[in-house]
C-alpha positions in Angstrom: -7.1 15.7 8.4 -9.9 15.1 5.9 -12.9 13.3 8.0 -14.0 10.0 6.6 -17.4 9.6 5.2 -19.4 6.5 5.3 -22.9 5.5 4.5 -24.2 2.0 5.2 -20.8 0.6 4.1 -20.6 2.8 1.1 -17.3 4.8 1.1 -17.9 8.1 -0.3 -14.5 9.5 -0.2 -11.1 8.0 -0.6 -10.3 8.2 3.0 -12.2 5.4 5.2 -11.8 4.4 8.6 -13.2 1.9 11.0 -13.0 2.7 14.9 -10.9 0.0 16.7 -12.5 -1.2 20.2 -10.1 -0.1 23.0 -10.3 -3.8 24.3 -8.8 -5.0 21.2 -5.9 -2.6 21.4 -5.3 -3.6 25.3 -5.6 -7.6 24.2 -2.7 -6.7 21.5 -0.6 -4.7 24.1 -0.9 -7.4 26.6 0.1 -10.1 24.2 3.3 -8.3 23.1 4.4 -6.7 26.2 4.3 -3.0 25.1 1.9 -0.2 24.7 1.3 1.7 21.7 2.1 5.4 21.5 -0.5 7.2 23.2 -1.5 9.2 20.3 -1.7 6.4 17.8 -3.9 4.4 20.4 -6.2 7.4 20.5 -6.3 7.6 16.8 -7.2 4.0 16.5 -9.9 4.6 19.0 -11.3 7.9 17.7 -10.5 7.7 14.1 -9.9 4.1 13.5 -8.1 1.8 11.1 -8.4 2.7 7.7 -6.9 4.3 4.4 -6.1 8.2 3.7 -6.3 8.7 0.3 -6.7 12.3 0.1 -4.8 15.0 2.0 -6.6 18.5 3.1 -5.2 20.2 0.0 -7.0 17.7 -2.3 -3.8 15.5 -3.2 -4.7 12.0 -3.6 -2.8 8.9 -4.1 -3.9 5.5 -5.8 -0.2 4.4 -6.1 0.0 3.9 -2.3 -2.2 2.0 0.2 -1.7 4.6 3.0 -3.4 2.3 5.6 -3.2 2.8 9.3 -3.1 -0.9 10.5 -5.1 -2.2 13.4 -3.9 -4.4 16.1 -5.0 -7.5 14.2 -2.7 -6.8 11.1 0.0 -5.5 13.1 0.3 -8.8 15.3 0.1 -11.2 12.4 3.2 -9.3 11.2 5.0 -9.2 14.6 4.2 -13.0 15.2 5.3 -14.0 11.8 2.0 -15.3 10.9 1.4 -12.9 7.9 0.1 -15.2 5.1 -0.5 -11.7 3.2 3.2 -10.6 3.4 5.8 -13.2 3.9 8.7 -10.8 3.4 7.6 -8.8 6.4 9.2 -10.9 9.4 12.5 -10.8 7.5 12.2 -6.9 6.3 11.1 -5.7 9.8 13.5 -5.5 12.8 12.7 -7.1 16.1 12.4 -3.8 17.8 10.1 -2.3 15.2 6.4 -2.2 15.3 4.4 -1.8 12.0 1.6 0.5 11.8 1.1 2.0 8.2 0.9 0.2 5.2 2.3 1.9 2.0 1.5 -1.2 -0.1 3.7 -3.2 -2.1 5.1 -4.9 0.9 6.3 -1.7 2.5 5.4 -0.3 5.9 6.2 2.2 8.3 7.1 1.3 11.8 7.5 2.8 15.5 10.7 1.9 17.2 10.1 0.0 20.4 12.6 1.9 22.0 10.9 5.2 21.1 7.1 4.3 21.7 6.5 7.1 24.1 7.4 9.5 21.3 6.1 7.6 18.6 8.5 8.5 16.2 8.0 7.2 12.4 10.6 5.4 10.5 11.1 3.4 7.5 11.9 -0.2 8.5 15.8 -0.5 9.5 15.5 2.5 11.7 18.0 4.8 9.5 15.2 6.9 7.9 13.2 8.7 10.4 10.2 10.5 8.8 8.5 12.2 11.7 9.8 12.8 15.5 6.4 11.9 16.6 3.1 10.3 15.4 1.2 13.6 15.6 4.1 15.1 13.6 3.7 12.4 10.9 -0.3 13.3 10.8 0.2 16.7 10.3 2.8 15.9 7.4 0.5 13.3 6.0 -2.4 15.5 6.1 -0.8 18.4 4.0 1.0 15.9 1.4 -0.6 12.5 1.0 2.9 11.1 0.0 5.4 13.2 1.7 7.4 10.2 2.8 8.4 9.3 -0.9 10.3 12.5 -1.1 11.8 12.1 2.3 13.0 8.7 2.1 14.6 9.2 -1.6 16.2 12.5 -0.2 17.9 10.3 2.7 19.1 7.5 0.5 21.1 10.1 -1.5 
């Protein structure tokens, strides 16, 4: 994965991240009664919430947000308090946890029944994009928009 570069708030690459305070994650987990997948928790603490716009092979995307959401954005969606995306509460199943914003009111989710593994799905639980969060990161770091082909293939 490409490491983000920041100097005084100026993002010099298409990848930028802000580390999440562990207490923010703990507060979120306590409020919602479940723990995030351990690898995602670790990712938020060590790397952070933010945008991945370029993969390790130099592939870029300006069409997709590719944003790892922090606890605040995720809790707004789950709590149905998201003014930014009023469609999400109806789009995301009650057993799904949004964590990755694709843009255009689309997200990728974890299934609460599979939080230990951190399997990554497109909402609705039918299209499984990766069996674990780490597998998702590996795919994403090699092909910044791999999920588009996989979602298209699984719909046909």
